[in-house]
Each structure stands twice: as C-alpha cells, then as structure tokens.
C-alpha positions as CSV (number, residue, x, y, z in Angstrom):
1,X,-34.3,-77.5,-6.1
2,X,-33.7,-76.0,-9.3
3,X,-32.5,-73.1,-10.5
4,X,-33.2,-70.5,-13.2
5,X,-31.0,-67.6,-14.7
6,X,-32.7,-64.2,-15.4
7,X,-32.0,-60.6,-15.0
8,X,-32.6,-58.2,-12.5
9,X,-35.2,-56.3,-14.6
10,X,-37.0,-59.6,-15.7
11,X,-37.5,-60.4,-12.2
12,X,-38.5,-57.4,-11.2
13,X,-40.7,-56.8,-13.6
14,X,-42.9,-59.8,-12.1
15,X,-45.9,-58.8,-9.6
16,X,-46.2,-59.6,-6.3
17,X,-48.4,-62.4,-6.7
18,X,-47.7,-62.9,-10.7
19,X,-45.6,-65.6,-12.4
20,X,-42.3,-65.3,-14.6
21,X,-42.1,-66.4,-18.0
22,X,-38.6,-66.2,-19.7
23,X,-38.3,-65.1,-23.0
24,X,-37.4,-68.5,-24.2
25,X,-41.4,-69.4,-23.0
26,X,-42.3,-67.6,-26.0
27,X,-39.6,-68.5,-28.1
28,X,-39.3,-72.2,-27.8
29,X,-41.7,-73.8,-25.7
30,X,-40.0,-73.3,-21.9
31,X,-38.1,-72.4,-19.3
32,X,-34.2,-73.0,-19.0
33,X,-33.4,-74.6,-15.6
34,X,-30.5,-76.1,-14.0
35,X,-29.5,-78.0,-10.5
36,X,-26.9,-77.0,-8.5
37,X,-24.2,-79.2,-10.5
38,X,-25.1,-77.8,-13.9
39,X,-25.6,-74.3,-13.5
40,X,-22.9,-72.7,-14.1
41,X,-22.7,-74.7,-18.3
42,X,-25.0,-72.4,-19.1
43,X,-24.1,-69.7,-17.2
44,X,-20.9,-69.2,-18.8
45,X,-21.3,-70.9,-22.0
46,X,-24.2,-67.8,-22.3
47,X,-23.6,-64.8,-19.7
48,X,-20.0,-64.8,-18.6
49,X,-19.1,-61.5,-17.5
50,X,-22.5,-60.4,-17.5
51,X,-23.1,-58.8,-13.3
52,X,-27.1,-58.0,-13.6
53,X,-27.8,-61.7,-13.3
54,X,-29.8,-63.7,-10.2
55,X,-30.5,-66.8,-9.7
56,X,-33.7,-68.2,-8.7
57,X,-34.1,-70.7,-7.1
58,X,-37.3,-73.0,-7.8
59,X,-39.2,-75.4,-5.5
60,X,-40.4,-77.8,-8.3
61,X,-43.3,-79.3,-6.8
62,X,-44.4,-75.9,-6.5
63,X,-44.3,-75.5,-10.3
64,X,-47.9,-76.0,-12.1
65,X,-46.3,-76.1,-15.2
66,X,-44.7,-79.3,-16.2
67,X,-41.6,-80.0,-15.3
68,X,-38.8,-82.3,-17.6
69,X,-35.4,-83.3,-17.6
70,X,-33.6,-83.3,-21.0
71,X,-30.9,-82.8,-22.8
72,X,-29.5,-79.5,-23.6
73,X,-28.9,-77.8,-26.7
74,X,-27.3,-78.8,-28.6
75,X,-26.9,-82.3,-26.6
76,X,-23.8,-82.1,-24.4
77,X,-21.5,-85.0,-25.1
78,X,-21.7,-86.3,-21.5
79,X,-25.1,-86.8,-21.2
80,X,-26.3,-84.2,-18.9
81,X,-30.1,-83.3,-18.3
82,X,-31.2,-80.3,-17.7
83,X,-34.7,-79.4,-16.0
84,X,-36.9,-77.8,-18.6
85,X,-40.2,-75.9,-16.7
86,X,-43.0,-76.2,-20.0
87,X,-45.3,-72.9,-18.7
88,X,-45.1,-70.1,-16.1
89,X,-43.4,-69.9,-13.5
90,X,-45.9,-68.7,-10.1
91,X,-43.7,-66.2,-7.9
92,X,-44.5,-68.6,-5.0
93,X,-42.0,-71.5,-6.3
94,X,-39.5,-69.2,-6.5
95,X,-38.0,-70.4,-2.9
96,X,-35.3,-67.8,-3.0
97,X,-33.6,-65.6,-5.2
98,X,-29.6,-64.8,-5.0
99,X,-27.1,-62.3,-6.6
100,X,-25.1,-64.0,-9.2
101,X,-22.1,-62.2,-9.9
102,X,-19.2,-63.4,-11.6
103,X,-15.9,-63.7,-10.6
104,X,-12.8,-61.0,-11.2
105,X,-12.6,-63.1,-14.4
106,X,-16.2,-63.1,-15.2
107,X,-16.9,-66.8,-14.7
108,X,-19.8,-67.4,-12.8
109,X,-20.2,-70.5,-10.5
110,X,-23.0,-71.6,-7.8
111,X,-23.4,-68.6,-4.8
112,X,-21.8,-70.2,-1.5
113,X,-25.1,-69.4,-0.2
114,X,-26.6,-72.2,-2.2
115,X,-22.9,-74.2,-2.4
116,X,-23.2,-75.2,1.2
117,X,-26.9,-76.1,1.7
118,X,-27.5,-79.5,3.1
119,X,-23.7,-79.7,4.3
120,X,-24.4,-78.5,7.9
C-alpha cells in the first residue's frame, strides 16, 4: 500500500464515483505519495502542526495511472524513494481514509491503525 496526505476538504470534494487529483498533479505532473515507513518525512517537512489532514491508503494495483518510485525533492541523501502517481486516482483505489492528527508537539506520525497492519 502507498499513502497520500490531503486535507479533509480536498477529499470531501471527490465525487463518490470520481477521481482525486492533488494540486501537484496540475503543477508538476504527479501526485506525491509515501509508504508507511517514509510518510512522516514529507508530513513533518510540509504539514507539521496541521489539524485538517487525512492519510489516504491507496492500493497501487487499483491505480490506473502510472506509479513510479523516485527520489523526493530535494533528493534525500539517504536514497529514500517515494511513489509518484502520474495521473488522477480513482476513488475505488483508495482502500481507507485515516485521520492524520499531529501529536501534542505538532509532529505527524503514522496512525496506529496503519502501523499495526500485518503484525497480527
């Protein structure tokens, strides 16, 4: 699974049978995503302290657009790759929508509901 951070308002605007297009799709040509192990990197660099966020869990096998794993911008020295989706995301590719609140210090961390998957 791959993850995408968006606001509640952005997700609420997607029709039930529609597609989600992040602002970055029009700006740079792809939707930024992460995996569970790296989502806190862009989350805290870009959104630390925000309280209006959701974390979309996306099944890449349901995404009709091209998914490419690439270096983030600026390139991360430790070689972290991020999944970028080169097109809109159909709503049926989103398998769960999770609240993504900051902790008391404003830090965003992978929600426990996602971090415990596959460990049982």
